[in-house]
C-alpha positions in Angstrom: 1.0 10.3 -13.0 -2.3 12.0 -13.9 -2.1 15.8 -12.9 -4.5 17.8 -11.3 -3.7 20.6 -13.9 -4.9 18.4 -16.6 -7.9 17.4 -14.8 -8.5 21.2 -14.7 -8.0 21.9 -18.3 -10.7 19.1 -19.0 -13.0 20.5 -17.1 -12.1 23.8 -18.7 -13.2 21.9 -22.3 -16.4 20.4 -20.4 -17.8 24.0 -19.7 -17.0 25.1 -23.3 -19.3 22.2 -24.6 -23.0 22.0 -25.3 -23.0 18.7 -26.4 -24.2 16.0 -23.9 -22.4 13.5 -26.0 -19.5 15.4 -26.5 -19.0 15.8 -22.9 -19.7 12.3 -21.8 -17.1 11.0 -24.5 -14.4 13.6 -23.6 -14.7 12.9 -19.7 -14.7 9.0 -20.4 -11.7 9.5 -22.8 -9.8 11.5 -20.0 -10.7 8.3 -17.3 -9.3 6.0 -19.5 -6.2 7.8 -19.7 -5.4 7.4 -16.1 -4.4 4.3 -13.7 -7.5 3.0 -12.0 -6.9 5.0 -8.5 -6.5 8.2 -10.2 -9.7 7.7 -12.4 -11.5 6.7 -9.4 -10.7 10.1 -7.8 -10.9 11.9 -11.2 -14.7 10.7 -11.5 -15.7 11.9 -8.3 -13.7 15.3 -8.8 -15.7 16.3 -12.1 -18.7 15.9 -10.5 -18.1 17.7 -7.4 -17.3 15.3 -5.0 -14.3 15.9 -2.8 -14.3 12.7 -0.9 -16.2 9.1 -1.4 -20.0 9.3 -0.9 -20.8 9.7 2.8 -17.9 11.6 3.9 -18.7 15.0 2.7 -19.4 16.5 5.9 -16.1 15.6 7.6 -14.4 18.2 5.2 -16.0 21.4 6.7 -14.2 24.0 4.3 -17.0 26.6 3.5 -16.7 28.9 0.6 -16.2 32.0 2.9 -13.0 30.1 4.1 -11.6 29.3 0.9 -11.9 33.3 -0.5 -10.8 34.3 3.0 -7.5 32.1 2.6 -6.9 33.3 -1.0 -7.4 37.0 -0.1 -4.6 36.9 2.6 -2.2 35.0 0.2 -3.0 37.7 -2.5 -3.6 40.9 -0.3 -7.1 41.3 -2.7 -9.2 41.2 0.2 -10.6 44.6 -1.0 -11.0 43.6 -4.5 -13.9 41.0 -3.4 -16.4 43.3 -4.9 -14.8 44.2 -8.1 -13.7 40.5 -8.5 -17.1 39.1 -8.2 -19.1 41.2 -10.6 -16.5 40.3 -13.2 -16.3 36.7 -12.3 -18.7 34.2 -13.9 -18.9 31.7 -10.4 -17.2 31.4 -7.3 -14.5 29.2 -8.9 -13.5 31.9 -11.4 -13.7 34.4 -8.8 -10.7 32.4 -6.9 -8.8 31.9 -9.8 -8.9 35.6 -10.8 -7.8 36.5 -6.8 -4.8 34.2 -6.9 -3.5 35.7 -10.1 -2.8 38.4 -8.0 0.1 36.9 -6.7 3.6 38.2 -7.5 4.7 34.9 -9.1 2.4 32.0 -10.4 3.5 28.6 -8.8 4.1 25.7 -11.5 1.1 23.4 -11.5 2.9 20.2 -10.0 0.2 19.0 -8.0 -1.2 15.6 -9.0 -4.6 14.2 -8.6 -3.6 11.8 -6.1 -2.1 14.7 -4.1 -5.4 16.6 -4.1 -7.2 13.8 -2.9 -4.9 12.6 0.0 -5.0 16.4 1.3 -8.8 16.6 1.1 -8.5 13.3 2.9 -6.4 15.0 5.5 -8.2 17.6 6.0 -11.8 15.6 6.6 -9.7 13.6 9.3 -8.6 16.4 11.4 -10.5 16.2 14.7 -10.1 17.2 18.0 -8.5 20.5 19.9 -8.3 23.4 17.2 -9.8 21.3 14.3 -11.3 24.4 12.5 -7.8 26.1 12.7 -5.7 23.0 11.8 -8.1 22.4 8.6 -7.9 25.9 7.1 -3.8 25.6 7.7 -4.0 22.5 5.7 -6.0 24.0 3.0 -3.6 27.4 3.2 -0.9 25.1 2.2 -2.7 23.4 -0.8 -3.8 26.8 -2.3 -0.3 28.0 -1.9 1.1 25.0 -4.1 -1.9 25.5 -6.8 -1.7 27.5 -9.8 -4.8 30.0 -10.4 -6.3 27.5 -12.9 -5.8 24.7 -10.3 -7.4 26.9 -7.4 -10.2 27.4 -9.5 -11.1 23.8 -9.3 -10.2 23.2 -6.2 -12.5 25.5 -4.8 -15.2 24.5 -7.4 -14.8 20.6 -6.2 -15.1 22.2 -2.6 -18.5 23.9 -2.8 -19.5 21.1 -5.3 -20.7 23.8 -7.8 -18.8 22.5 -10.9 -21.0 23.9 -13.8 -19.6 22.2 -16.4 -22.9 19.9 -17.4 -21.3 16.9 -15.8 -24.0 15.6 -13.6 -24.1 12.1 -12.1 -26.2 11.0 -14.7 -23.8 12.0 -17.4 -20.8 10.6 -15.7 -22.2 7.3 -15.9 -22.2 7.8 -19.5 -18.5 9.0 -19.2 -17.8 5.8 -17.2 -19.6 3.8 -20.0 -17.4 5.1 -22.7 -14.3 4.6 -20.8 -15.0 0.7 -20.2 -16.8 -0.1 -23.6 -19.6 -1.2 -21.2 -23.6 -0.4 -21.4 -24.8 2.5 -19.7 -27.6 0.5 -18.0 -24.8 -1.8 -16.6 -22.8 1.0 -15.3 -25.9 2.5 -14.0 -26.9 -0.9 -12.1 -23.4 -0.8 -10.4 -23.8 2.6 -9.5 -27.2 1.9 -8.0 -25.3 -0.7 -5.6 -22.0 1.2 -5.0 -23.3 4.6 -4.5 -20.2 5.9 -5.5 -18.9 6.9 -9.1 -15.3 6.3 -7.9 -16.0 3.0 -6.7 -17.8 1.9 -10.2 -14.7 3.4 -12.0 -12.2 1.2 -10.3 -14.5 -1.8 -10.2 -14.6 -1.5 -14.0 -10.9 -0.9 -14.7 -9.9 -3.2 -12.1 -12.0 -5.9 -14.2 -10.7 -4.4 -17.4 -7.0 -4.9 -16.7 -7.4 -8.5 -15.3 -9.1 -9.6 -18.8 -11.9 -11.0 -16.5 -15.0 -9.2 -14.9 -14.0 -10.5 -11.6 -16.4 -8.4 -9.4 -19.3 -7.9 -12.5 -21.7 -10.7 -13.7 -23.8 -10.4 -16.7 -26.4 -7.9 -14.8 -23.6 -5.2 -14.1 -23.4 -5.9 -10.1 -21.0 -7.6 -7.9 -22.2 -11.0 -7.2 -23.8 -11.0 -3.6 -20.8 -13.0 -2.1 -18.2 -10.8 -3.3 -19.8 -7.9 -2.3 -20.5 -9.0 1.1 -16.6 -10.1 1.2 -15.6 -7.0 -0.1 -14.8 -5.1 3.3 -17.1 -3.0 5.7 -20.8 -3.1 5.0 -21.5 0.1 2.3 -25.0 1.6 2.3 -27.3 1.6 -0.9 -28.7 4.9 -1.9 -32.1 5.1 -0.2 -35.3 4.0 -3.0 -36.9 7.6 -3.4 -40.8 8.2 -4.0 -42.6 10.5 -6.5 -45.3 12.6 -5.5 -49.0 12.0 -6.1 -51.8 14.1 -5.9 -54.1 11.7 -3.8 -55.0 8.4 -3.6 -57.1 8.0 -6.9 -53.9 9.3 -8.9 -52.1 6.4 -7.0 -54.4 3.8 -8.4 -54.3 5.4 -11.7 -50.3 5.4 -11.9 -49.7 2.0 -10.3 -53.0 0.0 -11.0 -55.0 -1.9 -8.5 -52.0 -4.2 -7.0 -50.8 -1.9 -4.2 -50.2 -1.7 -0.9 -50.7 1.7 1.3 -48.5 2.5 4.3 -48.8 4.9 7.0 -46.0 7.7 6.1 -44.1 8.8 9.2 -42.9 12.1 10.0 -39.4 10.6 10.8 -35.6 10.3 9.4 -34.9 7.4 7.1 -32.1 4.8 8.5 -30.8 1.8 6.8 -29.7 -0.8 9.1 -26.8 -3.3 8.1 -26.7 -6.4 10.5 -23.4 -8.3 10.1 -21.1 -10.7 11.2 -18.9 -7.9 13.1 -22.3 -6.2 14.6 -24.7 -3.7 13.6 -23.9 -0.5 11.5 -26.5 2.3 11.0 -26.7 4.7 8.0 -28.7 7.9 7.7 -30.3 8.6 4.3 -27.3 10.7 3.2 -25.0 7.4 3.7 -23.5 9.0 6.9 -22.7 6.4 9.3 -24.5 7.3 12.7 -24.0 3.8 14.8 -22.7 5.5 17.9 -25.4 8.1 18.1 -28.2 5.0 18.2 -27.6 2.6 20.8 -31.2 1.6 21.2 -31.4 0.9 17.5 -28.2 -1.5 17.6 -30.2 -3.4 20.4 -32.8 -3.6 18.5 -31.3 -5.1 15.2 -29.3 -7.3 17.5 -32.6 -9.1 18.2 -31.8 -10.7 14.7 -29.5 -13.2 16.3 -26.7 -12.5 13.7 -28.7 -12.9 10.6 -27.2 -11.0 7.9 -29.6 -8.5 6.8 -30.2 -4.8 5.6 -33.4 -3.2 6.7 -34.8 0.2 5.5 -36.9 2.0 8.0 -37.8 5.2 9.5 -37.1 6.5 13.0 -39.3 8.6 15.0 -38.7 10.5 18.1 -41.6 9.9 21.0 -42.4 11.5 24.1 -43.0 10.0 27.6 -46.4 8.6 26.6 -45.1 7.1 23.1 -46.5 9.8 20.9 -44.7 11.0 17.9 -43.4 14.3 18.0 -41.8 16.3 15.4 -39.1 15.8 12.9 -36.9 18.5 14.6 -36.8 16.1 17.5 -35.4 13.2 15.8 -32.5 15.1 14.1 -31.3 16.2 17.8 -29.9 12.5 18.2 -28.5 12.2 14.7 -24.5 12.2 14.5 -24.3 13.1 18.2 -21.3 11.0 20.0 -21.4 13.1 23.4 -23.9 12.5 26.3 -25.7 9.7 24.2 -27.1 8.0 27.1 -28.6 11.0 28.5 -30.1 12.0 25.4 -31.5 8.4 25.1 -33.1 9.3 28.1 -34.5 12.5 27.5 -35.6 11.9 23.7 -36.1 8.4 23.3 -36.7 6.7 19.6 -39.0 4.5 17.9 -37.8 2.6 15.4 -40.5 1.4 12.2 -38.9 -1.3 9.3 -40.3 -1.1 6.0 -38.3 -3.3 3.7 -35.8 -5.7 3.5 -33.0 -5.5 1.1 -30.8 -8.3 2.2 -31.1 -11.7 4.1 -28.4 -13.8 4.8 -26.1 -12.3 2.8 -28.5 -12.4 0.1 -29.1 -9.0 -1.6 -33.2 -8.8 -2.4 -33.8 -5.8 -4.4 -34.5 -7.2 -7.5 -37.4 -9.4 -5.7 -40.9 -7.9 -6.2 -42.2 -5.8 -3.3 -44.7 -8.5 -1.9 -42.1 -11.2 -1.5 -39.7 -8.4 0.1 -42.6 -7.6 2.5 -43.6 -11.3 3.4 -40.2 -12.3 3.9 -39.8 -8.8 6.5 -43.1 -9.5 8.1 -41.5 -13.0 9.1 -38.6 -11.9 10.2 -40.0 -9.0 12.2 -42.3 -11.3 14.2 -39.2 -13.4 15.1 -37.1 -10.5 16.2 -40.1 -8.2 17.5 -39.6 -5.4 15.0 -42.3 -3.3 14.6 -43.8 -2.4 11.0 -45.6 0.7 10.0 -49.7 0.1 9.2 -50.3 -1.1 6.3 -53.3 -2.2 4.0 -53.6 -3.8 0.4 -56.9 -2.1 -0.7 -59.6 -3.7 -2.5 -61.1 -0.7 -4.1 -60.5 2.8 -4.1 -62.8 3.6 -1.4 -60.9 1.3 1.0 -57.8 3.1 0.0 -59.5 6.7 0.5 -60.6 5.5 4.1 -57.1 3.9 4.9 -55.8 7.5 3.9 -58.3 9.3 6.0 -57.8 6.9 9.1 -54.1 7.9 9.0 -54.4 11.8 8.2 -56.6 11.5 11.3 -54.3 9.8 13.7 -51.6 12.5 12.9 -49.7 10.8 9.9 -48.4 13.2 7.5 -50.0 10.8 4.6 -49.5 7.4 3.3 -47.0 5.7 0.6 -48.4 3.6 -2.1 -46.5 0.9 -3.4 -46.6 -1.2 -6.2 -46.6 -5.0 -5.3 -44.4 -6.0 -8.2 -42.0 -3.3 -7.8 -38.4 -3.7 -7.4 -36.0 -1.7 -5.0 -34.2 0.9 -7.0 -31.5 2.2 -4.9 -31.2 5.9 -5.5 -33.7 6.1 -8.3 -37.6 8.4 -7.8 -39.2 5.5 -9.8 -42.9 5.2 -10.4 -42.9 2.1 -8.2 -43.4 4.1 -4.9 -45.5 7.2 -4.5 -46.2 9.6 -1.6 -49.4 11.2 -1.2 -49.2 14.1 1.6 -51.9 15.5 3.3 -50.0 19.1 3.0 -49.0 20.4 -0.2 -45.2 20.5 0.0 -41.4 20.4 -2.2 -38.4 19.9 -0.9 -36.2 22.5 -2.2 -32.6 24.2 -2.3 -31.4 27.3 -0.9 -29.2 28.5 -3.2 -29.2 32.3 -1.8 -30.6 34.5 1.0 -31.6 38.1 1.1 -30.7 40.4 4.2 -33.5 41.5 6.3 -34.9 44.8 7.6 -36.9 46.1 10.1 -37.5 43.1 12.9 -35.1 41.0 10.5 -32.3 43.5 10.3 -28.9 41.6 10.3 -30.7 37.9 9.3 -30.5 36.3 6.3 -33.9 35.9 6.0 -35.2 35.7 2.4 -34.7 32.5 1.0 -34.2 31.7 -2.5 -35.5 28.3 -3.3 -34.7 26.2 -6.1 -35.7 22.6 -7.7 -33.3 20.3 -9.5 -33.5 20.1 -13.1 -33.5 16.5 -14.1 -31.3 16.1 -17.2 -28.8 18.4 -16.2 -28.6 18.5 -12.3 -28.9 22.5 -12.4 -30.9 24.0 -9.6 -33.4 26.4 -11.0 -35.0 28.8 -8.8 -38.8 28.7 -8.2 -39.6 31.5 -5.8 -38.4 33.0 -2.1 -39.9 33.2 1.1 -39.2 34.7 4.6 -42.2 32.8 6.2 -42.1 29.6 8.9 -38.9 30.0 10.9 -38.7 31.0 14.3 -36.6 34.0 15.7 -34.2 31.6 17.0 -34.3 29.3 13.6 -33.5 32.5 11.4 -30.1 33.1 13.8 -29.1 29.5 13.2 -30.0 29.8 9.5 -28.0 32.7 8.9 -25.0 31.3 10.9 -25.3 28.3 8.5 -25.6 29.9 5.3 -22.6 32.5 6.2 -20.7 29.7 6.4 -21.9 28.3 3.1 -21.3 31.9 1.4 -20.0 31.9 -2.2 -20.7 35.5 -3.0 -22.4 38.6 -2.1 -24.1 41.2 -4.4 -26.8 43.8 -3.5 -27.7 42.4 -0.3 -28.1 39.2 -1.7 -25.8 36.3 -0.5 -25.5 33.6 -2.7 -24.5 30.0 -1.1 -23.3 26.8 -1.9 -26.6 24.6 -2.2 -26.3 22.5 0.7 -29.5 23.1 2.7 -32.6 21.5 2.0 -35.9 22.7 3.3 -39.2 21.3 3.1 -42.0 23.8 1.7 -45.3 24.5 1.8 -47.7 26.2 -0.8 -50.7 27.2 -2.1 -50.4 26.3 -5.6 -48.0 26.3 -8.7 -47.9 29.1 -11.3 -46.0 29.6 -14.2 -43.8 32.4 -14.2 -41.5 34.1 -16.6 -39.6 35.8 -13.7 -37.4 32.4 -13.2 -35.3 30.4 -15.4 -37.2 27.3 -14.5 -40.7 28.8 -16.0 -42.5 27.9 -12.9 -43.1 29.5 -9.4 -44.8 28.7 -5.9 -47.3 31.1 -4.2 -47.3 31.7 -0.9 -44.6 29.6 0.3 -43.3 29.0 3.8 -40.8 26.8 5.0 -42.3 23.7 7.3 -38.9 22.1 8.8 -35.1 22.0 7.8 -34.2 18.7 6.0 -30.8 18.1 7.4 -31.4 14.4 6.6 -31.2 15.1 2.7 -28.9 16.7 0.4 -29.3 18.6 -2.7 -29.2 15.5 -4.9 -32.4 14.5 -3.1 -34.4 18.0 -3.9 -37.5 17.6 -5.7 -37.6 18.2 -9.4 -38.5 20.5 -12.1 -40.8 17.5 -13.6 -42.4 17.3 -10.3 -43.7 21.0 -10.0 -44.7 20.7 -13.7 -46.8 17.5 -13.1 -48.2 19.3 -9.8 -49.2 22.3 -12.2 -50.7 20.3 -14.4 -53.2 18.4 -11.6 -54.4 21.7 -10.6 -57.6 22.2 -11.6 -57.9 25.7 -11.6 -54.3 27.0 -13.4 -53.6 30.4 -12.1 -51.9 32.5 -14.6 
């Protein structure tokens, strides 16, 4: 039986190892010692995922709640400032707090027990759900040793800080199963969850035959379709481009340009059992969007996976702001009333599967031709699109889209494959406003009119190779008073530390940030900073793993004709 204490010790060792190769090898060897079910859980835990992909929001246990429970258990509430000053991070602070207990519990928790408790907490709903969730968490921490408590906390706040990114875990899984990393990466693209990838490889290995995996490293389409309820694919992501000319330079002349809508991404699965709809974060939102279910039923039971965008519209059919769309997502009460008050409009722009066959390896031109025929048959709406014969035609289309109120255009290479979860160079986004999607990692308490609000937000980009979040600036601009109050409450629930008027938070909140330009800055570890940053909108549809990267900021800096010093 794999113990959680053994997992904690391995994570401790990973944090003391500087070599990526050694980290992957060490993690792979540990996974190989576990049975397939334990290895599935451990792979998630080591990258800071408490539950399978798409179920994280149901846990609803904040760093502040974990600290409060541990402080009540140990009587150490008055030592918080001292502990946080000495601790390297939130997990270590919890470990130090738990060591104040009169006696240390023996480490008896198994990996399966911790996972089962997380699932139990996530499943608690209804009356007094919050209280019951915290009682369950209190029981778990009460059984945990100080070291185990440290990593329970780290997993829950998704801040492991031991160098194990999803990319490095893919290499560890490859080492575990003796498979090429490219094959494992392909499986992860399709499965969307590292734990399921581990189980598939281990199960195939123990049976002596790769039942669920073909030579390309993916389950055959029929096997995947028969494997149970539909699982969403991670959405393909687009890299930013400065203008249409740059898109031509990167992708070549064989491209399509498509209007970029200010909406929310959805993935619609039409299967024998009905229609299921998933958000871009892979959470199921079917009950919230009955009109989309009705639209998808026009496909007349043809098995399909559609990628699309939903926008909110007013009584005249005109698009409304992104925030209006998000009012509908995740709502399960008064849905019919909300449907009448805030109607939605669906645009589909890609076809990932049809009649049980995955199409993601086919060129975009083929997928779109099939989608267009299907859309005509089922009266589905497609975004405006053109195949420009010249740069002048492309510029004219871009100008027309901006004039019509769109936020920009998408440029798509006609020969590009659909790469789930990957921000490749097959798709580029060209936006009228200069913005980046950044993660709030901390916030300062305001003063004057903003006293009592967390109102100066520390913004971070994602460093691709390590997965670390690196600050690139701060801003207190862009939000209304009501949004400041709501953000203060949101960040308060994500609090993991507070020092000198700055509250450090679990990095979950993504915001779209406009700026004047990018500059070099020795002040930040990233080496870059945004000038005159302001928040344009809160991206509840995006997770921190979808934040823009340091490489994107550097590319934008290089694009600037005049580089500020």
